N, C-alpha and C positions, 0 to 999 in steps of 0.2 A: 634418752635411753630406750624408750618404747619404740622409737623409729628404728633403732639398731636391732632390737629384738625382732620386730616385725620383718625387717629386711633379711635378717639371718634365717628366719623361719621360711620366708618366701624363697630364698635361694635353696634351702634344704628341700622344700617340697618340689621345686622345679627340677632339682637334680634327680629326686626319686621318680618324677614323671618321665624324665628323659631315659632313665635306666629301664623303666617299665615299658617304654615304647621301642626299645632297641630290637632290631630285627633278629629273630632267632637264627637266621641264615645270613652269612656274610659272603658276598660274591667278589671275585677278583677278575680283572680283565686280562692279565697276562700270567704266564707260568712263573716268571720272576717274582711278581707280586704275591702269588700264592705261596711260594717257598719262603719269601721274606717274612710272611706271617706265620710260618710253621716253625715252632721251637725245635722240633726234632724231625727233620725230613727223613732221616734214616729209618724211622718207624713206619714209613709208608711202603706199601707194596706196589710194584710197577709191573704192568702187563703190556708187552710190546707187540703181542700177537705174531711174533716170529716163530719159526719152526713148524709152520703149517704147510698147506699145499703150495706147489710151485706154479700152478695155473693162475691165470688172471683172476678167476673167481671160481668158487665151488660151494655147493650146498653142504651144510654141516649138521643136518639132523635138527631136532627140535631145540637143542641146547648145546652150548659150548662151555665146558668146565674142565677141571683138572682130571676128570675121569676120561678114559679112552673114548674117542668119538670118531666121526667120519673125517674130520679135518685135522685133529691133533692126537698124538699118542698120549697115553696116561702120563700125567705129571708135567706136560709141556705148558699148560695154562696154570696160572697161579691158583693156589687153594684159597678158599674163602669168598669166591665170587662165581656167579653163574650168569652167563649171557643167554637170554632166551627171548620169547616174544609172547604177545597177548593171545596168539592163536595156537600156541604149542599144544594145548589140550586136544585140538582137533587135527594135529599133524602139520601145522605150519612150520616151516624150517627156517634155520638161520643161514646167513650167507657170509662166506669169507671173501674179502676183496683184497687183492694183492697190490703192493706198491709197484710203481713203474709199469702198470698195466695200461691198457687203452683208456682206462678211467682217469689216468694221469693223477694219481693221488700220491702223496709223499711217503706214507707209511701204511703197512697192512692194517686192516680193521675188520670188525664184525658188525653185522646188522641183521635185521629181519629181512627175509627174502620175499616178503609179501607187502604190497602197498597198503593193504587194509589191516595189517598187524603192526602194532607199535613195538619198538625195541625195548626190552626190559633188562635191567641189571640188578641182580639180587645179591645181597651180602649175607653169607652163611657162616662166616668164621666165628671163633670164640671171642675175638677182640672186636669191640664196637667200632663202627666206622663213623667218624665225624668229619673227615676231610676227603674231598674227591676232586680230581682234576683230570681232564681228558680233552682230546681234539674231537670235534663234531663236524661232520660233513655229509653231503649226499652226492655220491659219484655220478648220478644220472640226471641231475637237474638242479635248479635253485628254487628256494622258497623258504617258508617259515617252518621251524621245528619247535614244538612245544616240549618242555621238560617239566615233569611232575616229580616232586621229591616227597617221599613218604618216610616217616619216622618209625622207630620200633613200636610205637604206640599204634601203628597202622593208620594213623591219621595223615591226611595230606597236609604237608607243612608249607609248601609254596609251589606256585606254577610260574615258569619263566618262558618267554618265547624268544628264540634266536632267529633273526631274519636273514634272508639271503644266504642260507646254507647251500653250499655247492661243493665242487671238488677242491676248493680252497678251504682248508680246515679252519674252523672257529674254535677259539679256546673257551672251555667251560671249567670254572674252578670255584669251589665254595667250601665253607666250613659251617657246621651246624651244631647248635647247642645240644639238641637231641640226637642220639645215634640214628643213623640212616638204615632203614630196612631195605629200600629199593628205590631206583629211579626209573621212570618211564619216559620214552622219547617217541614223539608222534608228529607227523605232518598233518595239520588239521584237514587238508584237502585230500589226504590219502593218495598222493601222487608221487611221493618220494620214499626212499628207504633211508632210515636214520642210522648212520654209521659212526661207531666209536673207535678211537685209536689212541695209542700212547696213554694208557689208562693208569692213574695213580689212585690208591685208596688206602685208608687207615685212620690212625688217630695221632695227630701231631703232638698231643699232650701226653702220650702214653708213657714215655720215659722221661722223667724230670730229675735233675740233680740239684741239690742245694749248693753245690760248689763246682767250680770248673776243674779242680784237681781231684783225681780219683785215687783211692788206695791202690797200691801196686800189686800185681800178680796175685789176684784172688781167683780161686777155682771153685766151681759149683759142680758137684757130681753125686750120684749119676744124674744125667739129664737126657731123656725123661726119667722121672723118679716115681717109685711106687709108694714107699713108706719113709725111709730114712734119707735125709739130705745132708751131705757133708760139705762144709765150707772151710777152705783153708786159705791162709794169707801170710805174707811176710811180716805183717804188722798186727798188733793186738787189735781185735775187734771189740768195740764198745757195745754195740747192739746190732741185732738183726731183725728186720721187719719183712713180712711177706704180705703183698697186696694183691687183691683180685683186679680184674680188668676195669672195674668201676672205681678204682682208687681207694677202696676200703681196706684197712689193715686187718687181716684175718689171723695174723700170728705175730707175736713179738717175743724176743728172748734177749735178756741182758747177758752180755758176755764180756769176758776179759781174757781172751786167749787167742792164739793164732789158728786154732782148729776147733771146729764146732760141728757136732753131729746132732741133728734134731729130728724128731719123729713128726712127719706131716701126713700120716696115713689118714687122719680125720678129715683132711681137706677133700672137697669134691674134685673129680677130674676136670682138667682145664688148664688154661694158661695163667701163670702168676708172675709177678715181679718180686724179686728179692733185692732188698736194699741192705747193704752193710755200712755201718757207721764206724769210722776209725779216725781218731784224732781230728775230729771236726770235718772230715771228708766223707763223701758218700760214693758208693759204687752201686749201680743198678744192673741187674741181669734178668733175663727172661728164662723161666723154667716151665716145663710141661709136667703136670701131675697126671699120672695114669690111674 
């Protein structure tokens, strides 16, 4: 009996040790593997860097974002992300590299325009970023590119080196337990420009449903909303819950009707998830509180 108890305790402690040693960042070698591990790919934002210059390459100012710039009109780049570099404060610029150019790259991309400046990607949206995937290459040579991943705690979470970067894109994909504040890409020898392309970012766990079947024809309005949110459905709603982007339920209301109006003026501005529960089924929608 004592042997069984000791064996059970040993297995339990070993399991705890393995859990404690789990890497806070999980890397993937292919885009298919990245998406297979993503419960909700539709929650990711995709930036393809299309809609920019028609030239083979062009300087883009110190940063590329959804704001109007030298390479893209306002709104062309997705919101919630800024592509910049370590030398931006002293005027170092970004570089747009087109597909099909003499660089012979498959898709357009963005990089630092200076060998001595690392390429930085900053995440600025309201929704935390836990999942990132992109193509990485250097159109003017081959060599190592180091990626540094920083969490919202501003601490360096991990450093990974990708070898033999060239005009043949390497896939970079990972998920992080801690939300990501930024990533930095740099050639240790300062002889390459680090180019990103086909860029996905977001939170694969953002929208979760406890069932595959959703209630039918539910409407949420107005959206964006200032104070009163109205929810209508063809079915009786049992309960409504509102969650912030960290998954915390900030509002709940027991209901038994097809139409519900609720005051959410007390909530801070930002992005929220609204879940309606009806006959054991759940529907999730995103709203913006102004």
